[in-house]
N, C-alpha and C positions, 0 to 999 in steps of 0.2 A: 501494501500501498504505500500510497504517496500524495501528500497534502501540503498548498500552499496559499498565504493568504494575500485577500487583494480588498479593494474598494474601487467600487462603479463609479469610470469617469466620464466627464460629460461627451467625449470622441466616442462613447460604448452605448450610449442611448438614443431612442428613438424622437419625434417630434413630441412624446406623453412625458417624456421622461425617465422610461422604463428600460432595461438591457436589450439591444436588437438578440434575436436567434442567429445571428451570422456571428455575431460577439460570445456569446452562450459558447456556441461551437470554438471559438477560438479558445476559451478558458481552458474547452476540456483540451483540446490540442497542445497545448502551453504546459500544463501540467503534465504530460506524457513526455513532453519534450523535455522537462525541466528535467523529471526522473530519468531520463536516458542522458540527460547534461550531466548530471551528478553520479551516475553511476557510471563513467566513464566509454560510454557505448551512444553517444549521441553525433552529431552535424557530423563532425571531424571525423570520428572512428567511420563512420560509413561511406564517407567521401572518401578515406583511404581505400576501402574494400571495393565502394562503386555500387555499394548497396541505398536504398532505401525504404524505408515503412509508406506503403501506400493504402488508403481507408476503401477497401469496400462496401459499407456496409456500418450507416449509422441508424440506430431506433431512439428515437430521443423523448420523453415525457417532459412536460415545463408543468409546474404545478402552479409557480409564481415567478414571475420575473422581477426580480430586484432592480428598485431605483438607484438614480444619481446620490451616489454619495455612502450607500450602504455599504457593509463591509461584509467580508463571504468568505468562505475558506471552498476550495475546489479540491478532491481528491478522484485518483484512479486507481483501479486495484485490475491489475492483469488475471483474467479468470480463467485462463484456460490455452491448452494450445490445438490446434488440429492440425496432424500431420508434421510436417519440420516446416513448414513457411507461413502460416495462419495464424495468427495471434488473435486473441479474445481479450478486448477491457471492457469493464465497467467504468462509468466516471461518475460523479455526483455532485452539486453543489449546496452548499447549506450556508445559513446568516452565520453569525458570528454566537447568536444563541442557539445553534441547532437545528433550525427552523429546514425542511427539507426544501430545495427550490423547485430542481430538477435531476435528474436521472438517464443516464445513458449507458447502450450497449452498441459495443462495435466492433467490427471484424476489419482487418488489418492484412495486409500481406507483404512479405520484406522480397522487393524485387532488385537481381541484376540490370542497374541503368546499364549496360551496355546492349545485351540482349532484349529487355523488357520480359524477362523469364523470372519466377520465384525459385529462390536460394533458400538453403538451410538456415537457419537462425544457430550462427557462431556460439557457443558454450558460455562465452562470456556477456549474451544479454541474454541466454536463461534463467543466469544468477542472478542477474540485475532485477530480472523481472517475475519474481518470485509469485509463484500463486497463489489465490487465496481463496475466497467462498465471493458467489458472484451474487449481483445484487437479487432483491425478492421482486424480480422485473420480470414478471412474461412476454419471453422473446416470441419474435413471429422471423418466419423464411425473411433468407435475405436476399430473395429474388424479388424485386418490386416490379408490378408488371400494370402498366395501363392501358386501356383500351386501343383496339386498331382504328375507330373513327371518333370522330366525336371532337378531336382538337383544336379549340381556340386560341390564336397565338394571341399573345399580351403585349409582349417587346421582343423586338430585336436588339442583343447587345452584343457590340464588340471587346474583343480579351484584348485588355491595356497590360501593359508592363506593372503596372499597381494588382493587380489579378494575380500575378504569378510568385511564386515561392521558391528558395531554394534548387529543388529540381530541376525547375524551368518551366512548369506545368502552373495551371489554374488551380489554388489551395482548394482544399475542400469545403472553407470556410464560407469562400466565394461564389461557388456555386449555390449554397444557402442564401447568401445575398441576394444572386441570381434570382433566385425563386421566389423570395419576400417581393419579388416588384408588381409581383399578380395580386397581392395581399391587399386590400381594402383598408386604408388609417384608420377608418372605425372598427375592424376585427384585430385578434389577436390569434396566434399559430398557439396551441397547446399541445401538439403532438407533430411528431415528423420522421418517417422512415425514410430513407435514401438508399438506390444504391448506383455504385458508380459504375458506368461501363466502360469508359475510353475517355480519356486524356484531352482538353483542351489548351490550347497552346495560342502565341503571340497572334493576334491578326484575326483569330478565329472567329466567327459569326456564331450567336448562340441564340438562340428559337427559346424564347420562354412559352411554353403550353401547355395550359387547362383544359382539362375533358370533365366531363358531366360529375357532378357530384353525389355524392348519399350522406342522407342523415344519420348524427351517428349520436343521436341526444334530443331531449325532449324537455327542458329543464329553465323553461323563461331563459334570464343573462345566460346559462348556463348550454344553452342548445347550442350545439355541434355540427359542421356538416365535415366529410372528409373530399376532401379534394386529388386525385388523380391530380399526377403533373408530371412533363417532363422538359429536359433542356437537352434540345435537339441541335444537329450540324446545318450546315447547308443544304448534304445531302439525304437531311432527313431521319438519320439514324442519332440513337439517343447518344449526349454524353453520362445522362444520370436521369436516371425515374425516382420519381418521387411520391409521396403520400401524404398530405398534408390536413392534418386536424383543427379546424381553425372554429372560432365562436366570437359573437359582438363582445367589445370591450364592456367590462363592467366598470360603472363610475368614477373609482381611485384609477382605473386603468387610462380614463381618457385623459385626466390632467395630472398627472403626479407632480406635478412642478408645484402646484395648489397644493395637494393632499400630500405633500410629503412626510410629513408627521403624522399621518395612519398608514403611512406602510413604513419609514423609516425609524426603529425606534433611537429615541432623542436621549 
């Protein structure tokens, strides 16, 4: 298990003052990166061996988005191996007081960057990534399908330098940022499943597509809809397929700047 403490920054919040979904993923990703760096198997270790961890799948449940200035703690726990090169990880974020804000399950592959083929994880990594008990988070198949028809294009975005990471492809959190362009400001994402199909590179055009939704809740302001989505290339093939659970923002979520005292303990 590995944990680091933080505080929600102005640069990480949306127009209402709450942490953005892609920033939540950045906290999770940074947590596992810090574990690797502190354990001596970080970016430099992997660059010397021409390998990198590539995310295949995220499943995220958000119970509450923290607000500007809120002190939080982010934790990761490697929770299993599948074969020699696929690692399974849980993540969670809590307040300083211990309130659970979000949980996630993820699947990663260690890839040879020259051949773009999976490779066996070195023993040094397995020593650092001590396996522990997973979260009690019901996990679903890491295959996320979308309908063959009915896509509605919501935006077309071009990959820029700001979207790339140290491996020179679009960082996994940036794909979530692209998906958020289809979510109305008056709504909020409380669940997310993402399957990463292929890498988007500098200059690629990404088509943000939404498919017919399904109702998944019936409790007033908590009523939710499940929206299949995909990020497609100009060739019509997906970079990402996803399933977003979306509901209307509640009162405190619509203007956290004003109601910060209701969200953040003073």
